[in-house]
C-alpha positions in Angstrom: 0.1 0.1 -0.3 1.0 3.8 -0.4 0.9 6.4 2.4 1.2 10.2 2.4 3.8 11.2 4.6 4.4 15.1 4.7 4.2 15.7 1.1 5.8 12.3 0.0 3.7 9.4 -1.3 5.7 6.5 0.2 5.4 2.5 -0.6 4.6 0.5 2.5 5.5 -3.1 2.8 3.8 -4.8 5.8 5.7 -7.9 7.2 3.9 -9.7 9.8 5.5 -11.6 12.2 5.0 -13.4 15.8 6.0 -10.1 17.2 4.3 -8.0 20.0 4.9 -4.7 19.1 5.2 -2.9 15.4 8.5 -1.8 14.1 9.4 0.9 11.5 12.5 1.0 9.7 13.2 2.3 5.5 15.0 0.0 3.3 17.8 1.1 0.7 14.9 2.3 -1.9 13.4 4.5 1.1 10.5 2.3 1.1 8.8 1.8 4.5 8.8 -1.4 6.3 6.5 -2.2 8.9 7.2 -5.2 10.9 4.0 -6.1 13.1 2.3 -8.9 14.7 -0.2 -11.1 12.9 -3.6 -10.1 12.5 -3.0 -6.4 12.6 -5.4 -4.3 10.7 -4.4 -1.9 8.1 -6.2 1.1 9.9 -4.1 0.0 12.9 -0.8 0.4 10.9 -2.2 4.0 9.3 -3.0 5.2 12.6 0.4 4.2 14.2 2.2 5.7 11.1 0.3 9.0 11.3 0.9 9.2 15.0 4.7 9.0 14.5 4.7 10.9 11.3 7.6 13.4 12.5 10.1 10.9 13.7 9.4 8.7 10.2 9.8 12.0 8.1 13.3 12.2 9.6 14.0 8.5 8.8 12.8 9.1 5.4 14.5 11.8 4.7 17.8 10.3 5.9 17.2 6.9 3.8 16.4 9.1 0.8 19.5 11.0 0.8 21.6 7.7 1.2 19.3 6.3 -1.7 20.4 9.3 -3.6 24.2 9.2 -2.8 24.4 5.4 -3.7 22.8 6.0 -7.3 25.3 8.8 -8.1 29.2 7.6 -9.1 31.8 9.2 -6.5 35.6 8.5 -6.9 37.8 10.3 -4.3 35.6 12.8 -3.2 34.3 13.6 -6.7 31.4 13.1 -8.3 31.0 12.1 -11.9 28.4 11.3 -14.7 28.5 7.6 -15.6 28.6 6.9 -19.6 28.3 3.5 -20.9 29.4 2.6 -24.5 30.7 -0.3 -26.1 33.4 1.4 -27.9 35.0 2.0 -24.6 37.9 -0.7 -24.3 39.0 1.0 -21.2 37.6 3.2 -18.5 38.4 6.8 -19.1 37.7 9.9 -17.1 37.3 13.6 -18.7 36.2 16.4 -16.7 32.8 15.4 -15.0 32.4 12.3 -16.9 33.4 8.9 -16.4 33.4 6.3 -19.7 33.3 2.6 -19.6 31.9 -0.1 -21.6 29.4 -1.4 -19.0 29.0 -1.8 -15.3 31.3 -4.8 -15.1 34.3 -2.9 -16.6 33.5 0.0 -14.2 33.3 -2.2 -11.1 36.8 -3.6 -12.4 37.9 -0.2 -12.6 36.9 0.8 -8.7 38.4 -2.5 -7.4 42.0 -1.8 -9.1 41.7 1.7 -7.7 41.1 1.1 -4.4 43.4 -1.7 -4.3 46.2 0.9 -5.4 45.0 4.2 -3.5 44.6 2.1 -0.3 47.8 0.1 -0.3 49.6 3.5 -1.4 47.8 5.4 1.4 48.8 2.8 3.9 52.4 3.0 3.1 52.4 6.6 3.9 50.4 6.7 6.8 52.7 3.9 8.6 55.5 6.2 8.2 53.6 8.4 11.3 54.1 5.7 13.7 56.9 3.8 15.6 57.2 0.1 15.9 54.1 -0.3 14.0 53.5 -4.2 13.8 53.8 -6.1 10.4 49.8 -6.2 9.5 47.7 -7.4 6.5 45.6 -5.0 4.8 42.3 -6.3 3.6 39.2 -4.8 1.4 35.7 -5.6 1.6 32.4 -3.9 1.7 31.0 -3.0 5.2 27.7 -1.7 6.1 28.3 0.2 9.2 32.1 0.5 9.8 34.8 2.2 7.9 37.7 0.3 9.1 38.2 -2.9 11.6 41.7 -3.5 13.0 41.9 -7.3 14.1 44.8 -7.7 16.6 44.6 -11.3 16.4 46.0 -11.6 12.9 47.2 -8.1 12.8 45.2 -7.0 9.8 43.5 -4.1 8.9 40.2 -4.4 6.8 39.2 -1.2 4.9 35.4 -0.7 3.7 35.5 -0.5 0.0 33.2 2.3 -0.1 35.8 4.5 1.3 37.1 5.0 -2.4 34.0 7.3 -2.9 36.0 9.7 -0.3 38.9 11.9 -0.7 42.4 11.0 0.4 42.4 13.0 3.5 39.3 10.8 4.9 40.8 7.7 3.6 43.9 8.4 5.6 42.3 9.5 8.6 40.4 6.1 8.7 43.7 4.1 8.1 45.4 6.3 10.8 42.6 5.3 13.5 42.9 1.5 12.6 46.6 1.8 12.8 46.3 3.4 16.4 44.4 0.5 17.5 47.7 -1.5 17.3 48.6 0.4 20.4 45.4 1.1 22.2 42.4 -1.3 21.6 39.7 1.1 22.9 39.1 4.6 22.1 40.6 6.0 25.4 42.1 9.5 25.8 45.6 7.7 25.1 44.0 6.4 21.7 42.9 9.7 20.7 46.3 11.2 21.5 48.1 8.8 19.3 45.5 9.6 16.6 46.2 13.3 16.9 50.0 12.9 16.6 49.6 11.2 12.9 46.3 13.5 12.3 45.6 16.9 14.4 42.8 17.7 12.8 41.3 14.2 13.1 38.1 15.5 14.5 37.2 17.8 11.4 37.9 14.6 9.3 35.8 12.3 11.4 32.8 14.7 11.2 33.3 15.3 7.3 33.4 11.3 7.3 29.9 11.3 8.9 28.0 13.2 6.0 
């Protein structure tokens, strides 16, 4: 069903489960997913949606911003318009456009790019630390974290989505994870270590959250 929320018409999908309460969330398409107890009437769902309209609008706008961001193509902090054409054997960037044969070619280009950039930036950031242990650098997509330090195997895993950000933000994440080799929590000592390598870390961390 559809429902009017503010000035927006939103698709609502209802999922019935053995719950006692009703829960709301927005998916990657900014559609509203309602999880509710079996036997709940549509009228009850609409009534509760309207009751929580203000908070749901905030959730919707956040989900919509994320959807719009993901639909655009970003590379190292810059937005590009994608152009696909069979005539392009290699990916090419000119001005505000990135040209590729197809999605597969563009995905391979991005994978090669983040492997190259993350490795280069990690080598540069490592010079900011003394007695840094030997570590493995890994890359994978993560939904909720930009980076992970695993002290059990001395590895740092970077979110592949970081390639959308500019280098100074990539450097902050790498420095943050390297600092965890010395302090495993986010104590005052940890942030002191981060600040030695990245004095403006607060500004970079704030920019990364946008």
